[in-house]
Biopython code that builds the backbone (N, CA, C, O; Angstrom):
import numpy as np
from Bio.PDB.StructureBuilder import StructureBuilder

atoms = [
    (1, "UNK", "N", (11.262, 5.022, -46.480)),
    (1, "UNK", "CA", (11.501, 5.556, -47.724)),
    (1, "UNK", "C", (11.271, 4.439, -49.165)),
    (1, "UNK", "O", (11.666, 3.273, -49.203)),
    (2, "UNK", "N", (10.716, 4.986, -49.998)),
    (2, "UNK", "CA", (10.825, 3.758, -51.129)),
    (2, "UNK", "C", (12.073, 4.101, -51.825)),
    (2, "UNK", "O", (12.343, 5.297, -51.934)),
    (3, "UNK", "N", (12.745, 3.359, -52.233)),
    (3, "UNK", "CA", (13.977, 3.080, -52.925)),
    (3, "UNK", "C", (13.980, 2.132, -54.111)),
    (3, "UNK", "O", (14.714, 1.161, -53.924)),
    (4, "UNK", "N", (13.217, 2.159, -55.538)),
    (4, "UNK", "CA", (13.524, 1.705, -56.532)),
    (4, "UNK", "C", (15.199, 1.167, -56.863)),
    (4, "UNK", "O", (16.169, 1.830, -56.496)),
    (5, "UNK", "N", (15.279, 0.251, -57.389)),
    (5, "UNK", "CA", (16.729, -0.134, -57.767)),
    (5, "UNK", "C", (16.920, -0.747, -59.196)),
    (5, "UNK", "O", (18.027, -1.219, -59.453)),
    (6, "UNK", "N", (15.854, -0.783, -60.223)),
    (6, "UNK", "CA", (16.084, -1.318, -61.408)),
    (6, "UNK", "C", (15.733, -0.032, -62.129)),
    (6, "UNK", "O", (15.535, 1.087, -61.656)),
    (7, "UNK", "N", (15.698, -0.523, -63.597)),
    (7, "UNK", "CA", (15.949, 0.707, -64.674)),
    (7, "UNK", "C", (14.220, 1.277, -64.383)),
    (7, "UNK", "O", (13.269, 0.669, -63.894)),
    (8, "UNK", "N", (14.315, 2.511, -64.851)),
    (8, "UNK", "CA", (12.858, 2.883, -64.599)),
    (8, "UNK", "C", (12.647, 3.426, -66.233)),
    (8, "UNK", "O", (12.967, 4.529, -66.675)),
    (9, "UNK", "N", (12.005, 2.283, -66.973)),
    (9, "UNK", "CA", (12.059, 2.601, -68.302)),
    (9, "UNK", "C", (10.460, 1.513, -68.989)),
    (9, "UNK", "O", (9.865, 0.691, -68.293)),
    (10, "UNK", "N", (10.187, 1.778, -70.136)),
    (10, "UNK", "CA", (9.162, 1.455, -70.789)),
    (10, "UNK", "C", (8.724, -0.043, -70.559)),
    (10, "UNK", "O", (7.572, -0.416, -70.337)),
    (11, "UNK", "N", (9.847, -0.833, -70.652)),
    (11, "UNK", "CA", (9.956, -2.084, -70.082)),
    (11, "UNK", "C", (9.444, -2.833, -68.895)),
    (11, "UNK", "O", (9.016, -3.973, -68.713)),
    (12, "UNK", "N", (9.685, -1.558, -68.002)),
    (12, "UNK", "CA", (9.409, -2.281, -66.658)),
    (12, "UNK", "C", (8.904, -1.045, -65.501)),
    (12, "UNK", "O", (9.023, -0.998, -64.277)),
    (13, "UNK", "N", (8.312, -0.120, -66.470)),
    (13, "UNK", "CA", (7.682, 1.194, -65.341)),
    (13, "UNK", "C", (6.652, 0.605, -64.722)),
    (13, "UNK", "O", (6.551, 0.781, -63.507)),
    (14, "UNK", "N", (5.604, -0.274, -65.469)),
    (14, "UNK", "CA", (4.257, -0.643, -64.644)),
    (14, "UNK", "C", (4.747, -1.063, -63.313)),
    (14, "UNK", "O", (4.478, -0.285, -62.398)),
    (15, "UNK", "N", (5.347, -2.028, -63.042)),
    (15, "UNK", "CA", (5.751, -2.885, -62.044)),
    (15, "UNK", "C", (6.119, -1.920, -61.076)),
    (15, "UNK", "O", (5.450, -1.901, -60.043)),
    (16, "UNK", "N", (7.299, -0.899, -61.238)),
    (16, "UNK", "CA", (7.706, 0.203, -60.543)),
    (16, "UNK", "C", (6.702, 0.967, -60.220)),
    (16, "UNK", "O", (6.494, 1.117, -59.016)),
    (17, "UNK", "N", (5.971, 1.532, -61.027)),
    (17, "UNK", "CA", (5.023, 2.439, -60.519)),
    (17, "UNK", "C", (3.881, 1.959, -59.560)),
    (17, "UNK", "O", (3.370, 2.681, -58.703)),
    (18, "UNK", "N", (3.494, 0.479, -59.838)),
    (18, "UNK", "CA", (2.585, -0.257, -58.834)),
    (18, "UNK", "C", (3.541, 0.118, -57.487)),
    (18, "UNK", "O", (3.174, 1.012, -56.724)),
    (19, "UNK", "N", (4.785, -0.627, -57.253)),
    (19, "UNK", "CA", (5.302, -0.385, -56.201)),
    (19, "UNK", "C", (5.350, 0.797, -55.544)),
    (19, "UNK", "O", (5.198, 0.753, -54.324)),
    (20, "UNK", "N", (5.527, 1.851, -56.071)),
    (20, "UNK", "CA", (5.479, 3.259, -55.412)),
    (20, "UNK", "C", (4.271, 3.260, -55.163)),
    (20, "UNK", "O", (4.011, 3.210, -53.961)),
    (21, "UNK", "N", (3.142, 3.312, -56.081)),
    (21, "UNK", "CA", (1.822, 3.569, -55.501)),
    (21, "UNK", "C", (1.469, 3.218, -54.217)),
    (21, "UNK", "O", (1.075, 3.994, -53.346)),
    (22, "UNK", "N", (1.629, 1.940, -54.115)),
    (22, "UNK", "CA", (1.576, 0.597, -52.721)),
    (22, "UNK", "C", (2.312, 1.670, -51.650)),
    (22, "UNK", "O", (1.643, 2.085, -50.703)),
    (23, "UNK", "N", (3.817, 2.142, -51.838)),
    (23, "UNK", "CA", (4.178, 3.070, -50.782)),
    (23, "UNK", "C", (3.462, 4.094, -50.713)),
    (23, "UNK", "O", (3.128, 4.459, -49.586)),
    (24, "UNK", "N", (3.163, 4.604, -51.491)),
    (24, "UNK", "CA", (2.470, 6.248, -51.759)),
    (24, "UNK", "C", (1.223, 5.785, -50.084)),
    (24, "UNK", "O", (1.278, 6.121, -48.901)),
    (25, "UNK", "N", (0.302, 4.940, -50.849)),
    (25, "UNK", "CA", (-0.578, 4.348, -50.187)),
    (25, "UNK", "C", (-0.609, 4.292, -49.038)),
    (25, "UNK", "O", (-1.545, 4.753, -48.385)),
    (26, "UNK", "N", (0.476, 3.676, -48.495)),
    (26, "UNK", "CA", (1.066, 3.451, -47.280)),
    (26, "UNK", "C", (1.619, 4.584, -46.203)),
    (26, "UNK", "O", (2.038, 4.419, -45.058)),
    (27, "UNK", "N", (1.455, 5.876, -47.040)),
    (27, "UNK", "CA", (2.037, 7.060, -46.371)),
    (27, "UNK", "C", (3.338, 7.506, -46.937)),
    (27, "UNK", "O", (3.636, 8.665, -46.646)),
    (28, "UNK", "N", (4.174, 6.856, -47.672)),
    (28, "UNK", "CA", (5.450, 7.157, -47.642)),
    (28, "UNK", "C", (5.047, 8.492, -48.629)),
    (28, "UNK", "O", (4.240, 8.637, -49.546)),
    (29, "UNK", "N", (6.050, 9.405, -47.949)),
    (29, "UNK", "CA", (6.242, 10.715, -48.739)),
    (29, "UNK", "C", (7.980, 10.865, -49.620)),
    (29, "UNK", "O", (8.397, 11.757, -50.358)),
    (30, "UNK", "N", (8.437, 9.988, -49.289)),
    (30, "UNK", "CA", (9.905, 10.111, -50.048)),
    (30, "UNK", "C", (10.307, 9.181, -50.816)),
    (30, "UNK", "O", (10.172, 8.027, -50.409)),
    (31, "UNK", "N", (10.905, 9.416, -52.123)),
    (31, "UNK", "CA", (11.162, 8.251, -52.817)),
    (31, "UNK", "C", (12.728, 8.777, -53.385)),
    (31, "UNK", "O", (13.020, 9.859, -53.895)),
    (32, "UNK", "N", (13.549, 7.664, -53.111)),
    (32, "UNK", "CA", (14.998, 7.659, -53.620)),
    (32, "UNK", "C", (15.190, 6.819, -54.724)),
    (32, "UNK", "O", (15.113, 5.597, -54.854)),
    (33, "UNK", "N", (15.621, 8.295, -55.961)),
    (33, "UNK", "CA", (15.657, 7.106, -56.993)),
    (33, "UNK", "C", (17.328, 7.362, -57.395)),
    (33, "UNK", "O", (17.774, 7.687, -58.496)),
    (34, "UNK", "N", (17.990, 7.134, -56.281)),
    (34, "UNK", "CA", (19.762, 7.301, -56.528)),
    (34, "UNK", "C", (20.060, 6.131, -57.313)),
    (34, "UNK", "O", (20.994, 6.160, -58.115)),
    (35, "UNK", "N", (19.246, 4.952, -57.131)),
    (35, "UNK", "CA", (19.762, 3.411, -57.576)),
    (35, "UNK", "C", (19.432, 3.312, -58.858)),
    (35, "UNK", "O", (19.779, 2.430, -59.644)),
    (36, "UNK", "N", (18.655, 4.372, -59.083)),
    (36, "UNK", "CA", (17.879, 3.975, -60.875)),
    (36, "UNK", "C", (18.950, 4.560, -62.046)),
    (36, "UNK", "O", (19.045, 5.754, -62.330)),
    (37, "UNK", "N", (19.699, 3.525, -62.636)),
    (37, "UNK", "CA", (20.563, 3.828, -63.620)),
    (37, "UNK", "C", (19.664, 4.411, -64.740)),
    (37, "UNK", "O", (19.549, 5.631, -64.853)),
    (38, "UNK", "N", (19.027, 3.554, -65.568)),
    (38, "UNK", "CA", (18.257, 3.624, -66.699)),
    (38, "UNK", "C", (17.022, 4.169, -66.517)),
    (38, "UNK", "O", (16.188, 3.837, -65.674)),
    (39, "UNK", "N", (16.924, 5.217, -67.535)),
    (39, "UNK", "CA", (15.204, 5.866, -67.727)),
    (39, "UNK", "C", (15.127, 6.421, -68.841)),
    (39, "UNK", "O", (15.967, 6.876, -69.617)),
    (40, "UNK", "N", (13.377, 6.291, -68.849)),
    (40, "UNK", "CA", (13.311, 7.002, -70.233)),
    (40, "UNK", "C", (12.238, 7.734, -69.925)),
    (40, "UNK", "O", (12.006, 8.115, -68.778)),
    (41, "UNK", "N", (11.497, 7.988, -70.942)),
    (41, "UNK", "CA", (10.124, 8.790, -70.845)),
    (41, "UNK", "C", (8.718, 8.330, -69.626)),
    (41, "UNK", "O", (7.838, 8.903, -68.983)),
    (42, "UNK", "N", (9.251, 6.905, -69.865)),
    (42, "UNK", "CA", (8.169, 6.431, -68.498)),
    (42, "UNK", "C", (8.549, 6.767, -67.182)),
    (42, "UNK", "O", (7.738, 6.783, -66.257)),
    (43, "UNK", "N", (9.827, 7.056, -67.046)),
    (43, "UNK", "CA", (10.125, 7.393, -65.666)),
    (43, "UNK", "C", (9.674, 8.783, -65.399)),
    (43, "UNK", "O", (9.439, 8.986, -64.208)),
    (44, "UNK", "N", (9.500, 9.749, -66.159)),
    (44, "UNK", "CA", (8.689, 11.024, -65.922)),
    (44, "UNK", "C", (7.209, 10.749, -65.630)),
    (44, "UNK", "O", (6.643, 11.143, -64.611)),
    (45, "UNK", "N", (6.566, 9.964, -66.717)),
    (45, "UNK", "CA", (5.160, 9.597, -66.401)),
    (45, "UNK", "C", (5.033, 8.942, -65.108)),
    (45, "UNK", "O", (3.960, 9.193, -64.559)),
    (46, "UNK", "N", (5.790, 8.201, -64.483)),
    (46, "UNK", "CA", (5.972, 7.310, -63.304)),
    (46, "UNK", "C", (5.876, 8.448, -62.271)),
    (46, "UNK", "O", (5.169, 8.189, -61.298)),
    (47, "UNK", "N", (6.402, 9.543, -62.301)),
    (47, "UNK", "CA", (6.662, 10.514, -61.203)),
    (47, "UNK", "C", (5.644, 11.491, -61.326)),
    (47, "UNK", "O", (5.530, 12.342, -60.443)),
    (48, "UNK", "N", (4.931, 11.479, -62.255)),
    (48, "UNK", "CA", (3.967, 12.313, -62.403)),
    (48, "UNK", "C", (2.676, 11.852, -61.914)),
    (48, "UNK", "O", (1.870, 12.638, -61.416)),
    (49, "UNK", "N", (2.416, 10.406, -62.058)),
    (49, "UNK", "CA", (1.635, 9.790, -61.717)),
    (49, "UNK", "C", (1.852, 9.597, -59.954)),
    (49, "UNK", "O", (0.895, 9.825, -59.214)),
    (50, "UNK", "N", (2.739, 9.308, -59.582)),
    (50, "UNK", "CA", (3.262, 9.211, -58.280)),
    (50, "UNK", "C", (2.790, 10.669, -57.342)),
    (50, "UNK", "O", (2.091, 10.717, -56.330)),
    (51, "UNK", "N", (3.233, 11.413, -57.844)),
    (51, "UNK", "CA", (2.731, 12.842, -57.214)),
    (51, "UNK", "C", (1.238, 13.129, -57.344)),
    (51, "UNK", "O", (0.651, 13.459, -56.314)),
    (52, "UNK", "N", (0.604, 13.052, -58.399)),
    (52, "UNK", "CA", (-0.954, 12.721, -58.605)),
    (52, "UNK", "C", (-1.395, 11.822, -57.307)),
    (52, "UNK", "O", (-2.234, 12.347, -56.575)),
    (53, "UNK", "N", (-0.978, 10.690, -56.994)),
    (53, "UNK", "CA", (-1.499, 10.014, -55.753)),
    (53, "UNK", "C", (-1.347, 10.465, -54.642)),
    (53, "UNK", "O", (-2.222, 10.362, -53.782)),
    (54, "UNK", "N", (-0.197, 11.060, -54.441)),
    (54, "UNK", "CA", (-0.065, 11.569, -53.343)),
    (54, "UNK", "C", (-0.638, 12.895, -52.795)),
    (54, "UNK", "O", (-0.979, 13.186, -51.648)),
    (55, "UNK", "N", (-0.646, 13.589, -53.893)),
    (55, "UNK", "CA", (-1.627, 14.879, -53.757)),
    (55, "UNK", "C", (-3.196, 14.513, -53.660)),
    (55, "UNK", "O", (-4.070, 15.282, -53.258)),
    (56, "UNK", "N", (-3.391, 13.127, -54.128)),
    (56, "UNK", "CA", (-4.879, 12.796, -54.172)),
    (56, "UNK", "C", (-5.084, 12.580, -52.706)),
    (56, "UNK", "O", (-6.183, 12.754, -52.178)),
    (57, "UNK", "N", (-3.808, 12.126, -51.926)),
    (57, "UNK", "CA", (-3.945, 11.696, -50.586)),
    (57, "UNK", "C", (-3.687, 13.097, -49.225)),
    (57, "UNK", "O", (-3.634, 12.963, -48.002)),
    (58, "UNK", "N", (-3.564, 14.456, -50.137)),
    (58, "UNK", "CA", (-3.109, 15.382, -48.789)),
    (58, "UNK", "C", (-1.528, 15.302, -48.703)),
    (58, "UNK", "O", (-0.943, 15.942, -47.828)),
    (59, "UNK", "N", (-0.801, 14.472, -49.661)),
    (59, "UNK", "CA", (0.721, 14.590, -49.432)),
    (59, "UNK", "C", (1.043, 15.321, -50.700)),
    (59, "UNK", "O", (0.268, 15.604, -51.613)),
    (60, "UNK", "N", (2.608, 15.634, -50.570)),
    (60, "UNK", "CA", (3.283, 15.782, -51.330)),
    (60, "UNK", "C", (4.902, 15.144, -51.275)),
    (60, "UNK", "O", (5.562, 14.988, -50.248)),
    (61, "UNK", "N", (5.317, 14.838, -52.628)),
    (61, "UNK", "CA", (6.662, 13.943, -52.606)),
    (61, "UNK", "C", (7.762, 14.888, -52.732)),
    (61, "UNK", "O", (7.915, 15.965, -53.309)),
    (62, "UNK", "N", (8.531, 14.073, -51.949)),
    (62, "UNK", "CA", (10.190, 14.358, -52.021)),
    (62, "UNK", "C", (10.805, 13.647, -52.497)),
    (62, "UNK", "O", (10.676, 12.475, -52.144)),
    (63, "UNK", "N", (11.815, 13.996, -53.569)),
    (63, "UNK", "CA", (12.692, 13.162, -54.262)),
    (63, "UNK", "C", (14.186, 13.635, -53.698)),
    (63, "UNK", "O", (14.695, 14.660, -54.151)),
    (64, "UNK", "N", (14.880, 12.813, -52.658)),
    (64, "UNK", "CA", (15.992, 13.313, -52.010)),
    (64, "UNK", "C", (17.231, 13.277, -53.420)),
    (64, "UNK", "O", (17.986, 14.185, -53.770)),
    (65, "UNK", "N", (17.102, 12.139, -53.900)),
    (65, "UNK", "CA", (18.096, 11.981, -55.159)),
    (65, "UNK", "C", (17.824, 11.717, -56.194)),
    (65, "UNK", "O", (17.541, 10.559, -56.498)),
    (66, "UNK", "N", (17.825, 12.795, -57.134)),
    (66, "UNK", "CA", (17.320, 12.517, -58.564)),
    (66, "UNK", "C", (18.250, 12.490, -59.541)),
    (66, "UNK", "O", (18.700, 13.534, -60.013)),
    (67, "UNK", "N", (18.679, 11.140, -59.993)),
    (67, "UNK", "CA", (19.642, 11.331, -61.351)),
    (67, "UNK", "C", (19.488, 12.288, -62.405)),
    (67, "UNK", "O", (18.478, 12.765, -62.922)),
    (68, "UNK", "N", (20.982, 12.503, -62.659)),
    (68, "UNK", "CA", (20.825, 13.633, -63.767)),
    (68, "UNK", "C", (20.372, 13.402, -65.028)),
    (68, "UNK", "O", (20.305, 14.334, -65.830)),
    (69, "UNK", "N", (19.972, 12.018, -65.391)),
    (69, "UNK", "CA", (19.556, 11.689, -66.933)),
    (69, "UNK", "C", (18.132, 11.855, -66.318)),
    (69, "UNK", "O", (17.381, 12.300, -67.186)),
    (70, "UNK", "N", (17.691, 11.717, -65.499)),
    (70, "UNK", "CA", (15.720, 11.634, -65.264)),
    (70, "UNK", "C", (16.074, 13.572, -65.018)),
    (70, "UNK", "O", (15.302, 14.080, -65.831)),
    (71, "UNK", "N", (16.604, 14.375, -64.526)),
    (71, "UNK", "CA", (16.460, 15.541, -64.523)),
    (71, "UNK", "C", (16.607, 16.214, -65.710)),
    (71, "UNK", "O", (16.114, 17.310, -65.979)),
    (72, "UNK", "N", (17.441, 15.388, -66.559)),
    (72, "UNK", "CA", (17.440, 16.188, -68.069)),
    (72, "UNK", "C", (15.854, 15.849, -68.817)),
    (72, "UNK", "O", (15.150, 16.657, -69.424)),
    (73, "UNK", "N", (15.584, 14.439, -68.557)),
    (73, "UNK", "CA", (14.199, 14.482, -68.887)),
    (73, "UNK", "C", (12.870, 15.411, -68.667)),
    (73, "UNK", "O", (11.956, 15.767, -69.410)),
    (74, "UNK", "N", (13.155, 15.605, -67.471)),
    (74, "UNK", "CA", (11.888, 16.708, -66.890)),
    (74, "UNK", "C", (12.418, 17.710, -67.385)),
    (74, "UNK", "O", (11.425, 18.340, -67.748)),
    (75, "UNK", "N", (13.374, 18.369, -67.687)),
    (75, "UNK", "CA", (13.811, 19.816, -68.172)),
    (75, "UNK", "C", (13.314, 19.382, -69.905)),
    (75, "UNK", "O", (12.731, 20.205, -70.611)),
    (76, "UNK", "N", (13.590, 18.276, -70.285)),
    (76, "UNK", "CA", (13.251, 18.293, -71.582)),
    (76, "UNK", "C", (11.931, 18.497, -71.870)),
    (76, "UNK", "O", (11.645, 19.475, -72.560)),
    (77, "UNK", "N", (11.127, 17.816, -71.503)),
    (77, "UNK", "CA", (9.536, 17.548, -71.359)),
    (77, "UNK", "C", (8.970, 18.906, -71.011)),
    (77, "UNK", "O", (7.986, 19.396, -71.565)),
    (78, "UNK", "N", (9.686, 19.480, -70.031)),
    (78, "UNK", "CA", (9.298, 20.624, -69.620)),
    (78, "UNK", "C", (8.034, 20.666, -68.603)),
    (78, "UNK", "O", (7.142, 21.513, -68.645)),
    (79, "UNK", "N", (8.138, 19.438, -67.549)),
    (79, "UNK", "CA", (7.252, 19.479, -66.653)),
    (79, "UNK", "C", (7.440, 19.757, -65.397)),
    (79, "UNK", "O", (6.473, 19.851, -64.642)),
    (80, "UNK", "N", (8.422, 19.894, -65.063)),
    (80, "UNK", "CA", (9.040, 20.605, -63.759)),
    (80, "UNK", "C", (8.140, 21.204, -63.109)),
    (80, "UNK", "O", (8.054, 20.849, -61.933)),
    (81, "UNK", "N", (7.119, 22.338, -63.601)),
    (81, "UNK", "CA", (6.317, 22.946, -63.038)),
    (81, "UNK", "C", (4.956, 22.003, -62.589)),
    (81, "UNK", "O", (4.167, 22.436, -61.750)),
    (82, "UNK", "N", (4.769, 20.671, -63.237)),
    (82, "UNK", "CA", (3.891, 19.942, -62.852)),
    (82, "UNK", "C", (4.389, 19.059, -61.650)),
    (82, "UNK", "O", (3.546, 18.504, -60.944)),
    (83, "UNK", "N", (5.543, 18.931, -61.431)),
    (83, "UNK", "CA", (6.194, 18.358, -60.555)),
    (83, "UNK", "C", (6.524, 19.501, -59.053)),
    (83, "UNK", "O", (7.210, 19.325, -58.046)),
    (84, "UNK", "N", (5.693, 20.641, -59.507)),
    (84, "UNK", "CA", (5.981, 22.048, -58.397)),
    (84, "UNK", "C", (5.871, 21.659, -57.169)),
    (84, "UNK", "O", (6.760, 21.944, -56.367)),
    (85, "UNK", "N", (4.559, 20.803, -56.721)),
    (85, "UNK", "CA", (4.747, 20.801, -55.457)),
    (85, "UNK", "C", (5.507, 19.557, -54.599)),
    (85, "UNK", "O", (5.430, 19.336, -53.390)),
    (86, "UNK", "N", (6.201, 18.883, -55.542)),
    (86, "UNK", "CA", (7.227, 17.771, -55.189)),
    (86, "UNK", "C", (8.351, 18.853, -55.049)),
    (86, "UNK", "O", (8.423, 19.946, -55.609)),
    (87, "UNK", "N", (9.299, 18.204, -54.062)),
    (87, "UNK", "CA", (10.585, 18.971, -54.293)),
    (87, "UNK", "C", (11.525, 17.973, -54.885)),
    (87, "UNK", "O", (11.534, 16.807, -54.491)),
    (88, "UNK", "N", (12.351, 18.433, -55.868)),
    (88, "UNK", "CA", (13.362, 17.621, -56.640)),
    (88, "UNK", "C", (14.710, 17.934, -56.442)),
    (88, "UNK", "O", (15.100, 19.029, -56.849)),
    (89, "UNK", "N", (15.433, 17.233, -55.933)),
    (89, "UNK", "CA", (16.941, 17.636, -55.590)),
    (89, "UNK", "C", (17.588, 16.692, -57.101)),
    (89, "UNK", "O", (17.059, 15.643, -57.470)),
    (90, "UNK", "N", (18.530, 17.187, -57.655)),
    (90, "UNK", "CA", (19.171, 16.793, -58.248)),
    (90, "UNK", "C", (20.589, 16.425, -57.604)),
    (90, "UNK", "O", (20.962, 16.917, -56.539)),
    (91, "UNK", "N", (21.375, 15.480, -58.377)),
    (91, "UNK", "CA", (22.429, 14.879, -57.664)),
    (91, "UNK", "C", (23.653, 16.114, -57.186)),
    (91, "UNK", "O", (24.269, 15.793, -56.169)),
    (92, "UNK", "N", (23.982, 17.226, -57.699)),
    (92, "UNK", "CA", (24.472, 18.342, -57.063)),
    (92, "UNK", "C", (24.032, 19.022, -56.352)),
    (92, "UNK", "O", (24.568, 20.116, -56.177)),
    (93, "UNK", "N", (22.815, 18.641, -55.609)),
    (93, "UNK", "CA", (21.855, 19.452, -54.851)),
    (93, "UNK", "C", (21.075, 20.599, -54.920)),
    (93, "UNK", "O", (20.586, 21.276, -54.016)),
    (94, "UNK", "N", (21.025, 20.735, -56.329)),
    (94, "UNK", "CA", (20.108, 21.743, -56.726)),
    (94, "UNK", "C", (18.659, 21.411, -56.440)),
    (94, "UNK", "O", (18.230, 20.271, -56.619)),
    (95, "UNK", "N", (18.005, 22.271, -56.056)),
    (95, "UNK", "CA", (16.505, 21.586, -55.453)),
    (95, "UNK", "C", (15.601, 22.471, -56.896)),
    (95, "UNK", "O", (16.017, 23.519, -57.391)),
    (96, "UNK", "N", (14.472, 21.819, -57.297)),
    (96, "UNK", "CA", (13.735, 22.308, -58.205)),
    (96, "UNK", "C", (12.428, 22.222, -57.473)),
    (96, "UNK", "O", (12.068, 21.311, -56.726)),
    (97, "UNK", "N", (11.772, 23.311, -57.801)),
    (97, "UNK", "CA", (10.094, 23.009, -56.989)),
    (97, "UNK", "C", (9.037, 23.212, -57.883)),
    (97, "UNK", "O", (7.874, 23.055, -57.509)),
]
sb = StructureBuilder()
sb.init_structure("model")
sb.init_model(0)
sb.init_chain("A")
sb.init_seg("    ")
for serial, (resi, resn, name, xyz) in enumerate(atoms, 1):
    if name == "N":
        sb.init_residue(resn, " ", resi, " ")
    sb.init_atom(name, np.array(xyz, "f"), 0.0, 1.0, " ", f" {name:<3s}", serial, name[0])
structure = sb.get_structure()
């Protein structure tokens, strides 16, 4: 399981994006974001890019623990449908497909 632990913001999204892409290229299908505290719109773009990479390899991603602040951004930008092939679980256990 890939588990980034630093903020996922525009300041460091490229590093986290590349780490995740390497994990996905290695067959990873689960990304745990529970340790990610700070997010901004770059986090949403990162999730979408990761999902696209996984789908291109014939996989879908599972996010077992999505921070509430990231879930809020996904809702704000109305991109949950774009993440529809990935299972997204919010901290309270609610799943969005």
